[in-house]
GUDREN-941450 format. One record per residue: residue in one letter; z, x, y of N, C-alpha, C in turn. Coordinates in steps of 0.2 Angstrom, whole numbers, plus 2048, in hexadecimal, padded with zeros to 3 digits. Each point is the difference from the previous one (the first is absolute). Example, Ala and Ser with C-alpha at 12.3 -4.5 7.8 and 13.67 -1.06 7.14 Angstrom:
2
a8278427E48007FC806800804806 s7FC7FE8058018048068037FC805 
This chain:
327
m8008047FA8007FC806800804806 t7FD8068008018058067FB7FE805 a7FA7FD7FF7FB7FF8058017F9802 v8027FF8078017F98037FB7FF805 a7FC7FB8007FB7FE8058027FA804 l8008008078017FA8047F97FD801 a7FF7FA7FE7FA7FC8028007FD807 v7FC8028048007FE8077F97FD802 t8007FB8047FA7FE8048037FD807 d7FC7FE8048027FD8068047FA7FE g8067FE8048047FB7FF8068017FB m8018067FF8078017FC806800805 l8057FF7FD807800804802807801 h8018038068028078008078027FE f8057FB8008078017FE8008027F8 e7FD7FC7FC8008017F97FC8077FE l7FA8018047FC8067FF804806801 a8038008068048068028068017FB l8037FB7FE8068007FB7FE8047FA a7FA7FE7FD7FD8037FA7FF807801 c7FD8028067FE807801807804801 e8057FD8028068048018038017F9 v8007FB7FB8038017FA7FC8057FC f7F97FF7FF7FC8047FC7FD806803 g8008008067FC806803804805804 a8077FE8018048058048028067FC d8028058038028067FD8067FF7FC p8008007F98067FE7FC8048067FE a8008068048048067FE8077FE7FE g8028027FA8068007FE8027F97FC v7FB7FB8008007FA7FD7FE8007F9 a7FA8027FF7FD8007F97F9804800 e7FF8047FB7F98038007FD7FF7F9 p7FA7FF7FF7FB7FF8068017F9803 w7FE7FF8068007FA8047F97FC7FF y7FF7FB8047FA7FD8007FB803804 q7FA7FF7FE7FA8028047FD7FA804 l8017FF8067FE7FA8037FA801804 s7FB7FB7FF7FA7FF8047FF7F9803 v7FD8008057FE7FA8047F97FE7FE c7FE7FB7FE7FA7FE7FE7FD7FA803 g7FA8008047FE7FB8037F9802804 p7FE7FC8047FA801804801806805 e7FB8038038018068048057FF805 s8017FA8038057FF8058027F97FF a8077FF8008037F97FF8067FF805 r8017FA8028057FF8058057FC7FC a8078028018067FC7FE8047FF806 g8007FA8028037FE8067FE804806 r8048048047FE8048057FD8077FE f8018017FA7FE8077FE7F98007FC r7FD8068017FA8017FD8008067FB l7FE7FE7FA8018057FA7F98047FF e8018067FD7FA8047FE8028017F9 p7FD7FC7FB8018017F97FE8067FD d8038037FB7FE8067FD7FA7FF7FB h7FF7FA7FD7FB7FE7FC7FE7F9801 g7FA7FE7FD7FE7FA8008037FB7FB l7FF7FA8008037FC7FB7FE8017F9 d7FB8037FF7FD8027F98058057FD h8048038048058057FD8067FD7FC l8017FA8018067FC7FE8008017F8 p7FB7FF7FC8018017F98028077FE m8008058048028067FE808801801 a8037FB8038078018018047FD7FA d8068037FF8057FD7FB8037FA802 t8027FF8078037FB8037FC7FE806 v7FF7F98017FC7FE8068057FB804 i8018028068047FB8047FC7FC805 v8017FA8007FC7FC8058057FD805 p8008038068057FD8067FF7F9801 g8047FD8057FF7F98027FA7FF803 w7FD7FA7FF7FA7FD8038027FC805 a7FE8028078027FC8067FF7F9800 d7FA7FE7FF7FD7F98017FF7FD7F9 i8057FD7FE7FF7FD7F97FB7FA800 d7FE7FD8067FB7FB8007F9803800 q7FF8068007FA8048007FF8037F9 d7FB7FF7FC7FF8037FA800808801 p8038037FB7FF8088007F98027FF p7FE8068027F98027FF7FF8017F9 a7F97FE7FE7FE8007F98018077FE e7FE8058048008077FD8078027FF l8057FE8038078017FF8027FD7F9 i7FF7FA7FF8017FC7FA7FD8037FA d7FA8028017FC8037FA8038077FE a8028048068038077FE8077FF7FD v8047FB8028078007FD7FF7FD7F9 r7FB7FC7FF7FF7FE7F97FE8057FB a7FB8048037FD8067FC8068057FF a8048018058068057FE8047FE7FB h8027F98008047FD7FA7FD8017FA e7F97FE8007FC8017F98008077FE a8008058048008077FF8078027FD g8057FC8008078027FE805801805 a7FE7FF8078058028058067FA800 r8058028028067FC8017FF7FD808 v7FF7FA8017FF7FD8068067FC803 a8028028068057FC8037FE7FE807 s8037FA8027FE7FD806807800804 l8008018078057FF8047FF7FA805 c8057FC8008007FA8047FA7FB7FE t7FC7FF8057FA7FB7FF7FA8047FD g8018067FE7FB8047FC7FF7FC7FA a8057FC7FE7FF7FC7FA7FA7FB800 f7FE7FE8067FA7FC8017FA8047FD v8008078017FA8047FE8008007F8 l8068017FE8008017F87FF7F97FD a8027FB8037FE7F97FD7F87FF801 a7FD8028057F97FF8017FC8047FB a8038067FE7FD8047FB8017FD7F9 g8047FB7FF8027FD7F98058047FD l8048058038058047FC8067FC7FF l8017FB8048067FC7FF8007FA7FC d7FA7FE7FD7FF7FA7FC8048017FA g8047FA7FF8048007FA806804801 k8028038068068048018047FD805 r8068028008057FF8057FF805806 a8017FD8067FF8048068047FE806 t8008048058047FD8067FC803806 t8027FE8067FD8028068067FE806 h7FE8018068057FE8058017F97FF w8077FE8018027F97FF7FC7FB804 a7FE8028067FC7FB8047F97FE7FE h7FE8047FB7F97FF7FD8007FF7F9 t8067FF7FD7FF7FF7F87FD7F97FF q8017FB8037FD7FA7FF7F8800801 e7FE8048057F98018017FD8047FA l8038057FE7FE8047FA7FF7FC7FA a8057FC7FE8007FB7FB7FB7FB800 g7FF7FD8067FB7FB8017F98037FF r7FF8068037F98037FF7FE8037FA h8058027FC7FF8037F98057FD7FB p7FE7FA7FE8047FC7FB8028037FA r7FC8057FE8018047F9806805801 v8028018068058058018077FC801 t8058037FC8077FD801803803805 v8017FD8068038038068087FF800 d803805800808800801802802807 p8027FB804802801807807803801 d8048017FA8078028018018077FF v7FB8047FE8028077FE7FD805805 l8038067FF7FD8058057FA8047FD y7FF8007FA7FA8037FD8007FD7F9 v7F98017FD7FF7FE7F97FC8067FD d8038027FA7FD8057FC7FD7FD7FA n7F98007FF7FC7FE7FA7FE8067FC g8028068027FE8067FC7FB803804 s7F97FE7FF7FB8048047FE7FC807 v8037FA8017FF7FD8068077FE803 l8018028068077FE8047FE7FD806 t8057FC8037FF7FD806807800803 s8008008078078008048007FA804 a8067FF8028017FB8067FE803806 g8027FD8067FE802806804806803 k7FC8038058038068048048047FC a8078008018058057FE8008007F8 a7FE7FB7FD7FF7FF7F97FB8057FD a7FB8028047FB8057FE8048077FF m8058018038048067FF8048007F9 d8027FA7FF8037FF7F97FC8017FA l7F97FE8017FB8017FB7FE8077FF c7FF8038067FF8088008058047FD l8067FE8018068047FD8007FE7F8 h7FE7FA7FF8007FE7F97FB8047FC l7FA8018037FB8057FD8028077FF v8048028058038078008058007FA r8047FB7FF8058007FB7FC8007F9 l7FB7FC7FF7FC8007FA7FE8077FE d7FD8038057FD8077FF804806800 h8067FF8038048068018087FF7FE g8027FA7FF8067FE7FE8047FE806 s8067FD7FF8047FD805803805805 s8028067FD8038058047FC802806 v7F98027FE7FB8028057FF7FA805 a8007FA7FE7FF7FA804805800805 n8078017FD8057FF805801806805 t7FE8067FE7FF8058057FB7FF805 l7FA7FD7FE7FB7FF8058037FA805 a8037FB7FD8037FB804805802805 r8048057FE8058038057FC803806 r7FB8047FE7FC8038057FD7FB805 l7FE7FA7FD7FD7FB8058057FC803 v8068017FE8067FC8037FE7F87FE v7FF7FF7FA7FF7F97FE8047FF7F9 p8017FA7FE8047FF7FA7FB8027FA p8028037FB7FC8027FA7FE7FA7FC h8047FB8007FF7F97FD8047FB803 r7FC7FA8028037FA8038007FB7FA d8067FD8008017FA7FB7FD7FA803 g7FF7FB7FC7FE7FA8037F8800801 g7FE7FA8037F97FF8027FF7FF807 q7FA7FE8027FE7FF8078037F9802 a8027FC7FC8027FA802806800805 q8048067FF8068008047FE802807 f7FA8028017FE8028077FC7FB804 v7FF7FA7FC7FB7FB8038047FD806 t8067FE8008047FC805805804803 t8028067FD8058048037FE807800 p8028048057FF8078018038047FB v7FE8067FF8038057FB807802804 p8057FF7FC807802803800807802 a8038018068018078028058037FC p8008077FF8068037FD8077FF804 g8057FE7FC8067FE8038007F9803 n7FB7FC8008007FA8037FF7FA7FC h8038017FA8007FA7FB8068007FC p8027FB7FD8067FF7FD8018057FA l7FB8037FD8008047FA800808802 a8008018077FF8078028058057FD e8067FE7FF8058057FD8007FF7F9 l7FF7FA7FD8007FF7F97FB8047FC l7FA8008027FB8037FC8018077FF p8018048058028077FF8068017FB w8057FC8018068007FC7FE7FF7F9 a7FC7FC7FE7FE7FE7F97FC8067FE i7FB8038037FC8057FE8048067FE q8068018048048067FE8047FF7FA r8007FA7FD8047FE7FB7FC7FD7FA l7FA8027FF7FC7FE7FB8038017F9 d8048057FF8038027FA8057FB7FE h8027FC8048057FB7FF7FD7F97FD p8037FC7FC7FE7FA7FE8017FA805 l7FC8018068017FB8057FE7F97FE t8047FB8037FE7F97FF7FF7FD806 v7FD7FA8007FF7FC8068077FF804 e8057FF7FC8077FF803802806803 d7FE8067FD8028078037FD800807 l7F97FF8007FD8008078027FB805 a8027FA7FE8027FB804807802803 r8048037FC8078028027FF806805 q7FC8047FF7FF8068057FD7FD806 a7FC7FB8007FC7FE8068057FB803 r8057FE7FD8057FB8037FD7F9801 m7FC7FE7FB7FD7F98008007FD7F9 s7FE7FA8008007FD7F97F98027FD s8007FF7F97FA8027FC7FA7FC802 r8017FA8027FB7FC8027FD802806 n8048028057FE8028077FD8077FF l8028047FB7FD8077FF7F97FF7FE g7FF7FB7FB7F97FF7FD7FC7FE806 r8027FB8047FB7FE8067FE806804 h8058058027FF8058047FB8057FC f8018017FA7FC8057FC7F87FD800 r8007FA7FF7F97FD8017FD801806 s8047FF8067FD8008067FE808802 v8058047FE7FF8078027FB8047FB t8017FF7FA7FC8047FB7FB7FC7FC g8007FA8017FB7FB7FC8018007F9 t8068027FD8027FF7F98077FF7FF t8027FF7FA8077FF7FF804806800 p8078008008048068007FF8037F9 l8007FD7FB8008037F97F98047FF q7FB7FC8027F98038007FF806804 w8038008068008068058048067FD l8067FE7FD8048057FC7FC8047FB l7FC7FB7FC7FC8037FA7FB805803 t7FC7FE8057FB804803803806802 q8068008038038078038018047FA r8037FD7FA8028047FA7FA8037FD i7FA7FC8007FA8037FD7FD806804 r8007FF8077FE8058048048067FF h8068008008058067FF7FF8037F9 a7FE7FC7FB7FF8027F97F9804801 q7FB7FE8037FA804801801807803 e8048008058018068038048057FC l8057FE7FC8048047FC7FB8027FA l7FC7FC7FD7FB8027FB7FC806803 e7FE7FF8067FB805803803807801 t8077FF8028038068038058047FD t8027FD7FA8068027FC7FE8017F9 d8058037FC7FF8017F98057FB7FC d8037FC8048057FB7FD7FC7FC7FB t8047FE7FB7FE7FC7FA7FF7F9803 v7FD7FB7FC7FF7F98028077FD800 d8048027FB8077FD800804802807 t7FF8068028048028067FD7FC806 i7F98008007FD7FC8068027F9800 a8017FD7FA8027F97FF8077FF803 a8048057FF8077FF803800801807 a7FC8058037FF8028077FD7FA804 t7FC7FC7FD7FD7FB8048037F97FE g8068007FD8037FA7FF7FD7FB7FA m7FB8037FC7FD7FC7FB8057FF7FA g8048057FF8058007FB7FE8037FA t7FA7FE7FC7FE8037FA7F8802801 a7FE8057FC7F98028007FC7FA7FE t8027FC7FB7FC7FA7FE7FF7FC806 t8057FE8047FF7FC8067FB803805 l8018068017FC8048057F98007FE r7FF8017F97F98007FE7FC7F9800 r8047FB7FF7FD7F98007FE7FE807 h8058028057FE7FE8077FB805803 f8008067FE7FB8058027F97FE7FE q8007FF7FA7F97FE7FD7FD7FA803 r8047FB8017FE7F98037FE801807 t8048058047FF8008077FA806802 v8008057FC7FC8068027F97FF7FB g8017FE7FA7FA7FF7FC8008057FB v8048058008018057FB8078027FE p8028037FA8068027FF803806804 p8068018018038058047FD8077FE d8008017F97FE8077FE7F8801801 t7FC7FB8007F9801802800801807 y8037FC804800801808802808801 r8058027FD8038078017FA8057FF r7FD7FF7FA7FB8057FE7FA800805 t7FE7FA8037FB7FF804801803807 f8067FF803802802807804806801 r8038027FA8058058017FE807804 s7FA8037FD7FE8068027FE800807 r7FD7FB8027FC8008078057FF806 t8077FE7FE805800805803807801 r7FF8057FC8038068017FC805804 p8038048047FC8058047FB8047FC g7FA8018037FB8047FD7FB7FC7FB s8027F97FF7FC7FD7FB7F97FE803 n7FB8017FC7F97FE8027FD7FC7FA d8047FC7FD7FD7FC7FA7FC7FB803 g7FB7FD7FC7FC7FB8028037F9801 q7FD7FC8048037F98018007FC7FA h8047FB8018017FB7FA7FD7F9803 r7FD7FD7FB7FE7F98028027FB7FA e8047FB8028037FC7FB7FA7FC7FD p7FF7FE7FA7FB7FC7FD8007F9803 e7FA7FD8008007F98028047FC7FB p8037FA8028037FC7FB7FB7FC7FC 
């Protein structure tokens, strides 16, 4: 997955395009080696908002990439150019992993890549995408959807969630977390975009769970219950559940499980600890419990995950990238 190509034409959204350039094209010194080889593919000159682009290659270069990123399409009432649709379809047929950011999903849908698949886009345009492409199962509540070789993200900042997800697939969670810290963004956001439709993203320290969440993360080795969290937050369990839904988009127990799995991934990548030890360190109790939840959440057993991502998180590693098989 080393060669990443951005597919651009007139009418792309500059925010999503610049975001992808920052993730896949910036100097990754100290993050992971080898990093991605980024190219911008499009006509000789393309305009994205107020910015004019000078692509490295034409759209016919897309099939040579391992991963193709389609940024947001600005005017969803206008059909994407036929040459863009054809080039994206050709790249996918050639074996490229294709990901759309925000309304770039309309390009993937026009190319037929989302037929029979689950997909998402900016919440304000999910009904339009579903109405225009009835063979696509549009999910308006998630931040991104991973179908293996075809991925879609929700709007704007959710493009970063998907880009970090791609890095996580290729390099492991430790590298994705390091990159996220450099970009000063969360390495993983729980919940879906539904939580952002009517309420803004809560500012740090400006929501009822601001002190509880870090407290819980520091105690993942404890068998925390909803009652424990409610007691620490000085609220009833029912009230705690409402606040968790509002702030994280999920339940307290599901949030805890996600944090435990993320911590287990980092320990598998960066330590020699046994699965039993990691199960205890993450509050899973037994290796059997960890393996069951890990397999269901990540898609592979802990031992397989460690063999895949262990070496590339260590200094000096230059192993090849990993790509999870399609379901």
